KEKE-3310 file (N, C-alpha, C; in steps of 0.2 Angstrom, whole numbers, plus 5000, padded with zeros to 4 digits):
npx = (4915:4920:4938:4948:4962:4978:4986:4973:4968:4981:4978:4966:4969:4978:4974:4966:4978:4987:4982:4978:4992:4995:4987:4992:5006:5001:4997:5009:5015:5008:5008:5023:5023:5016:5026:5035:5029:5028:5039:5045:5035:5036:5044:5042:5030:5025:5030:5040:5043:5056:5059:5050:5058:5068:5061:5054:5055:5072:5074:5062:5051:5044:5051:5062:5059:5056:5042:5032:5017:5015:5011:5019:5014:5014:5013:4999:5006:5005:5001:5005:4994:4985:4977:4987:4984:4980:4985:4976:4978:4981:4971:4958:4964:4964:4948:4937:4941:4941:4931:4928:4932:4927:4937:4946:4948:4951:4962:4957)
npy = (4822:4834:4834:4847:4851:4856:4864:4873:4880:4887:4895:4903:4911:4918:4932:4938:4938:4946:4958:4960:4963:4974:4984:4984:4987:5000:5005:5003:5014:5025:5027:5029:5041:5049:5050:5057:5068:5071:5077:5085:5092:5107:5112:5103:5102:5092:5077:5068:5050:5047:5056:5048:5036:5036:5032:5020:5003:4995:4981:4981:4974:4986:4999:4996:4996:5008:5015:5009:5000:4981:4978:4986:5000:5017:5024:5035:5047:5062:5079:5082:5086:5076:5063:5048:5038:5022:5017:5024:5013:5003:5000:5000:4989:4977:4979:4967:4957:4965:4969:4982:5002:5001:4991:4995:5005:5019:5021:5023)
npz = (5010:5003:4994:4991:4980:4984:4976:4971:4981:4980:4970:4971:4982:4979:4973:4983:4993:4989:4988:5002:5007:4998:5005:5019:5013:5011:5022:5031:5024:5027:5042:5042:5036:5043:5056:5049:5049:5061:5064:5053:5047:5048:5039:5026:5020:5009:5008:4998:4992:4997:5006:5016:5017:5028:5039:5035:5038:5032:5025:5020:5008:5003:5003:4997:4985:4979:4984:4977:4977:4975:4965:4954:4956:4959:4976:4981:4987:4993:5000:5019:5025:5015:5014:5012:4998:4987:4972:4960:4945:4953:4962:4952:4946:4952:4955:4953:4963:4975:4978:4976:4980:4992:5000:5000:5011:5020:5010:5000)
capx = (4916:4925:4944:4952:4969:4982:4986:4968:4969:4985:4974:4960:4970:4983:4973:4964:4984:4989:4975:4981:4998:4995:4980:4998:5012:4998:4996:5017:5019:5006:5014:5029:5023:5014:5030:5038:5025:5028:5046:5045:5028:5034:5050:5040:5025:5023:5036:5041:5045:5065:5057:5046:5061:5070:5055:5052:5061:5076:5074:5054:5048:5042:5058:5068:5051:5056:5039:5028:5016:5016:5012:5022:5011:5014:5007:4999:5007:5001:5005:5005:4985:4981:4979:4989:4980:4983:4987:4970:4980:4979:4961:4957:4966:4961:4942:4936:4944:4942:4922:4925:4934:4926:4940:4955:4946:4954:4965:4954)
capy = (4826:4836:4840:4852:4849:4862:4869:4876:4885:4893:4901:4906:4915:4922:4938:4938:4940:4951:4963:4961:4965:4982:4985:4984:4993:5006:5007:5004:5022:5029:5029:5035:5048:5051:5052:5062:5074:5072:5079:5090:5097:5113:5112:5101:5099:5090:5073:5063:5046:5048:5059:5043:5031:5033:5031:5012:4998:4993:4978:4978:4974:4993:5002:4993:4995:5015:5017:5005:4994:4974:4978:4989:5005:5021:5025:5043:5051:5068:5083:5081:5086:5073:5056:5044:5032:5018:5021:5021:5008:4996:4998:4996:4980:4974:4981:4959:4953:4969:4973:4989:5003:5002:4987:4999:5009:5027:5024:5025)
capz = (5009:4997:4997:4986:4979:4988:4969:4970:4987:4982:4967:4974:4989:4977:4972:4990:4997:4986:4991:5007:5005:4996:5010:5023:5015:5013:5032:5033:5020:5030:5047:5040:5035:5050:5057:5046:5049:5068:5064:5049:5046:5045:5033:5020:5019:5004:5005:4993:4996:4999:5011:5019:5017:5035:5041:5035:5037:5028:5024:5017:4999:5000:5005:4992:4979:4980:4986:4974:4978:4975:4957:4954:4954:4963:4981:4980:4996:4994:5006:5025:5027:5011:5015:5007:4993:4984:4965:4957:4942:4958:4962:4944:4941:4958:4956:4953:4970:4982:4977:4974:4984:5000:5003:5005:5015:5019:5005:4993)
cpx = (4920:4932:4944:4959:4973:4982:4979:4966:4972:4979:4969:4962:4975:4982:4971:4973:4988:4987:4979:4987:4999:4992:4989:5001:5007:4998:5004:5018:5016:5009:5020:5029:5019:5020:5034:5034:5025:5034:5047:5040:5029:5040:5047:5034:5020:5028:5035:5043:5050:5063:5055:5053:5063:5067:5050:5058:5065:5075:5065:5055:5046:5047:5060:5064:5053:5048:5032:5026:5018:5014:5013:5019:5013:5010:5007:5000:5005:5005:5003:4996:4981:4981:4983:4983:4984:4980:4978:4971:4977:4974:4957:4959:4963:4954:4938:4937:4942:4933:4921:4929:4933:4933:4947:4954:4947:4959:4963:4954)
cpy = (4828:4837:4844:4853:4857:4866:4875:4881:4890:4898:4906:4910:4920:4930:4941:4943:4946:4958:4965:4964:4971:4985:4988:4988:4999:5011:5010:5013:5026:5033:5030:5042:5052:5053:5056:5068:5075:5078:5085:5094:5103:5114:5108:5100:5095:5083:5068:5057:5044:5053:5055:5038:5030:5033:5024:5008:4996:4989:4974:4981:4984:4998:5003:4995:5004:5016:5015:5000:4986:4974:4983:4997:5010:5023:5033:5046:5057:5072:5080:5081:5081:5068:5052:5041:5029:5019:5017:5013:5000:4994:4995:4989:4974:4976:4972:4957:4960:4971:4980:4993:5004:4995:4990:5004:5017:5028:5024:5031)
cpz = (5003:4997:4988:4985:4981:4983:4969:4976:4985:4977:4967:4979:4987:4978:4981:4993:4993:4989:4999:5010:5002:5001:5016:5022:5014:5019:5036:5031:5024:5037:5046:5040:5041:5054:5055:5047:5056:5066:5059:5045:5044:5039:5027:5022:5014:5003:5000:4997:4999:5004:5017:5021:5026:5038:5042:5038:5033:5023:5020:5010:4998:5000:4998:4984:4975:4979:4980:4975:4976:4967:4954:4953:4960:4970:4979:4986:4996:5000:5015:5026:5021:5014:5010:5004:4988:4975:4961:4952:4946:4959:4957:4943:4946:4961:4958:4961:4976:4980:4977:4980:4989:5006:5007:5009:5015:5014:5001:4989)
residu = (UNK:UNK:UNK:UNK:UNK:UNK:UNK:UNK:UNK:UNK:UNK:UNK:UNK:UNK:UNK:UNK:UNK:UNK:UNK:UNK:UNK:UNK:UNK:UNK:UNK:UNK:UNK:UNK:UNK:UNK:UNK:UNK:UNK:UNK:UNK:UNK:UNK:UNK:UNK:UNK:UNK:UNK:UNK:UNK:UNK:UNK:UNK:UNK:UNK:UNK:UNK:UNK:UNK:UNK:UNK:UNK:UNK:UNK:UNK:UNK:UNK:UNK:UNK:UNK:UNK:UNK:UNK:UNK:UNK:UNK:UNK:UNK:UNK:UNK:UNK:UNK:UNK:UNK:UNK:UNK:UNK:UNK:UNK:UNK:UNK:UNK:UNK:UNK:UNK:UNK:UNK:UNK:UNK:UNK:UNK:UNK:UNK:UNK:UNK:UNK:UNK:UNK:UNK:UNK:UNK:UNK:UNK:UNK)
# end
């Protein structure tokens, strides 16, 4: 039986964990965008991050980070009819760990 030291597990799972964190941030921001659309679609069809902030929990990193992902890159919010996207810079930086854009699903 082979044992892997705990520091090896932490190092190996770090990039995977950051990818999952950013994907979850995208989901939360997308849900905030959906809530915004239900209330304000006709008033402002192109929300910015400040418009979405009231629909996020105040204490989460995404809300305090100004709409930037865990790597510090801004999400591409787009208009109400556009899908939210993970920053192309983030996608490029994590390409080795995600295996391509399919990891990001609808957020690529």
